[in-house]
N, C-alpha and C positions, 0 to 999 in steps of 0.2 A: 653249351646246349642251345639248340635252336628251337624257339617256341613260336607257334602260331597261336595268337590270342584273338578270338572273335568277340566282338562287342566290347573291345577294349577302351572305347571312348565313353562308356557308361560309368555308372557309379562304382560298382565293385570292380569291373574290369580295369578302369583307370587306376584305382588304388592298388590293384594287383601288379600292374606294370610298374608303377612307382616302386613298389616293394621289391620286386625281383631285380630291377636295375640297381637299386641301392644295396641289396644284400648279396647279389651274385655278379661279380665283375665279368665272369666268363659266359653269362647268359645273353642271348640275342633275342629280340622280340620283333615279330612282324604282327601288326595290329590291323585286322580287317573289320571295318565297322561301316554300317550303312548310313550312319549319322541321321537317325530318326530324331524325333523331338527330345529324346533322353540321352542321345549321344552327342557329346560336346568336346570338340578338340581342344578347347581352352583348358580342360582338365589335365591335358598333357603338354601344354605349351612350353613348360620349363625343360622338357626333355627332347623336344623336336630336333635339336641339333646333336643329340647323342648318336654317335655312329653305330651303336648297338640297337638302335630303334628305327623302324620305318613304319609308315602308315599307308594303308591302301583303303580307299573308299569303295565299298561294295557290299552286296547283299549275300548272305550265306545261302539264300534260296536260288542264287544264280549259279547253276551247275557248271556252265562254261567258265565263268570267272573263277570259281573255286578250283576247278581242275587245272586251269592255267596257272593258278597261284601255287598249287602244291606240286606241279610237275617239275621234277628234277631238283627240288629245293632241299630235300633231305631233312625235313623237320623231325626233330626228336619227339616233340610233344605238341599236341593241339589241345588248347583249353577253350571250351565253348561257354562263354558268358552270354553270347548274343541271344536275346530273348525279348519278346513283349512280356512285361512283368506286372502291370498294374491291374489288380482284380476288378476294380470298378470299370475300367475300359473294356475288359473281357466280357463283362455282363452286358454292356451296350452293344458290342460287336466282337464276336469270337473269331471271325475269319482271319484277321491279321495274326492272331495267336496260333492258329493252325498252320498258316503259311510259314511263319518264322520258326516257331518252337518245334513243330513236328516235321514239316517238309524240309526246312532248313537244316535241321539236325540230321535227317536222313541223307541229305546231299553231302554234308560234311563227313558223315560216317563212310559213305561209299567212296568218296575221294580219298579219305584217309586209308581205307582198305587197299584201293588200287595203287596208291603211291607209297604204301608201306610206312606210314607214320608210326613212330615207335610206341606212342601212348596217346590215347584219346581220353581226355578228362572232361566229363559232363558235369557242369555246375548246376545243380538242381536245388530244390527247396523242400522244407519240411511240410509245405502245404499239400504235397502229393499224398501224404498219409491220411488226410482228412482232419476230423475234429476229435479232441479228447474231452472226457469228462473231467471231474475234479481231481482224479488220481491217475497215476501211471505215466509212462513216457513211451514214445515211439522208439523202437529199436530198428536196426537195419533189416530185420526179418518181418517187420510189420507190413501188413498188406497195403497196397496203394488204393486209397478210397477218396479220390479228389472230389471236392464239392463245388468248385467254381470252374468256369471254362478255362481260366488261366492255369489252375492247378491240374486240370485234366490234360491240357496240352503239354505240360511239363512231365506228367506221368507217362503220357504216350511216348515222349522223347526218351525217357528213362528205359522204357520197355524196348524201344528200338535199339538202344545202346546195348542192353542185355542180349538181344537177339543177334546183333552183329558179333558180339563176343562168342556166344554159344555156337552160331552157325559158321562164321567165317574165321574165328580165332583172332579177331582184332583185339589188341590189348586195350581194354576199356576199364575205366574206373568212374564210378558215379559218386558225387557228394551231395548230401542233403544238409542245408544250413538253415539256421533259425533267422529271425529278423535282423538285418544289418542296419547300423547307423554309423555316421561319421561324415567326413568332408566329401564334397562333390555329389551329394545325393539330390536327385531331381525333386523340386519343391512340392510336387503333388503327394509325396510320401509323408507319413504322419509327423515325424520329428522335424524335418526341415520346414514343413508347412506350418507347424506350430511355432517354431522359432521365428520364421518370417512374419507371421501374423502378430506375434507378441511384440516384436520389435516396433511394429507400427500400431500397436494397441488395437488390433482388429480381433474380432471373435475367432475362436479356435473351435472348429466343428468336431464333435465326437459322436460316433455312431451309438445309437441306443442309449444305454445307461453307462457306457464306458467300462463294462465288466468283462470284456473279452481279454483273455490272457495270452501274452506272447513272451517268448524268451529273446532277449536282445543281446547281440554280440557286436562289438566294435569291428568295423570292416578290416582293420589292420590284423586283428586276431584271425579273422576268416582267411585273409591272404596268406598269413603265416602257415595256416593249416594246409592250404592248397599247395604251396611251395613244398612243404614237407611230404605231402602225399605224392607229388611228382617224383621226389627223390626216393621215397621208401615205401610207397603204397604198392599193393599187389593187384595186378590186372585181374579183372573179374569180380573185384570186391566193391562194396558200397561202404561209405564212411559218413556217419552223422557228425555234424559240427555245430556245437552250441556252447553257451556260456553259463547256463544255469542261473539266468537272471530273469526268472518269471515275474511278471508284474502286469496288473490290469492296466488298460489304457487310461483310466481316470487317475490311477496312482502315478502313472508315468507323467501325465500332464501336471499333476501337483508338484512332482519333483522338478520338472522342467521349469515351471513358473517360479518356483522357489529359487532355483539357480539364477534365473534372469531378474529376480526381484520384481516380478509382475503379479498382478492380482488374479486370484482364481475365478473372479467374475468374468474373465475373458472366455472361459469355457462355455460353449453352446452345444447342447445336445440336439442331434438331428435324427431323423428316421433311420433305422438300421437298414443296411443293405441286404438284399436277398442272399440266402445261403451263407450267412456270416458265421464262420467257424468259431466255436467258443474258446477253444484252448489248443495251443501247440506246446509241446515239450519234447526234447530229444534226449535219449540216453546216449551219452558220449563215451561210454566205457570202452568201446572198441578202439577208437582212435587214441585214447589215453593209454590203454594197455599195450597196443601193438606198435604205435609210433611215438609214444612219449609226448604227445601234444597236450597242452592245457592252455586256456586263455590267459593272457598276461595283463589285460587291462580291465580293472574293476568297472562296474557300471557307473559308479559315482565319478570316477576319474574320466571315463570316456565321455559321459554326458557333458561334463564341464568343458572338456577340450572341444567337443562338437559345437556347443553353444558359442565358445570363443571364436572358433573358425568361421562360423557364419556371421558373427559380428564384424570380424576383421575382413570379410570378403563380401560386404554388402553389394558392391558393384557387380560381382559375379551373379548374385541372386537377382539383381535388377535386370541384367541382360537375359537371364534365363526366363524370367516371368514375361518380359516384353517380347521375347522371340528374336531379339536383336542379333544374338550370337548365331542363330540358325540361318537368318537371312544373309549374314556376312559370309559364313562358310559355304552356303549354297552358291553365292556369287563367285567365291574364290575357286571352288572346285569345278564350276561350270566353264571357267575360262581356261582350264588345263587341257 
């Protein structure tokens, strides 16, 4: 099977590429990534000599590049991870989110249609559904009610995917996943930020009173689900992916600091961000019933492994924070 993976140098994308190359000896991966601040080729340095893998630096919003890449390649599947994904950044400036998440997705869809890609899989987020109260869960039939510019851009991309399936017959599947955690996650996100700060005994900022609720899934379980959907999912369908690990941000920090043996006094409450959704929770009955998928990594096990990974890879974290990795790869690719 020949896969085009976009955004494969990012957190979830790089974990997905590792997973499929480990689990499927007959799968080949072409990785198209713009290498923005969150895209790091170091995440994939251990497979760069694998003859089943190739990397291309480029932007999914570059229609000429995307067309030239797909022309005559016969990709069986395109998996779109490429996205601007940080809510806080979208509040400050929504335009990059529109360009990448909406325009970029449309360009990929159109090229996939023209070049007859066998399946287009759009990796989306539970944030497109909006915010929940204390009870209930989002199903695949829940309306899209995004509350942040980031979530709105992902919802727009989802609707474009639906439209290309309905209008053009393009085989499209959409996935909505809950909060991911695990190795290679950019340190502006909550868990790696907290681990990094705790290792240096620095304050850990928590919005409001830390009562916002999220469902956390280990990135490996997410990647397993995506690979299964590629093999057995039905075009035109949407699948929710979650782990039923609902926890408030403050409870999460208490667990994390306990694992690390650090004091709770490191927690510092800061002003809440605008439009902060109270709770996300996904009903995963559909993927469990139709595809037989269930998460395999408990939250306690996954959190412990994640903490250990960041402790063992402190140099990775330092290069990320300093921007050293970005400068190095910018020089390397500019010389090609």
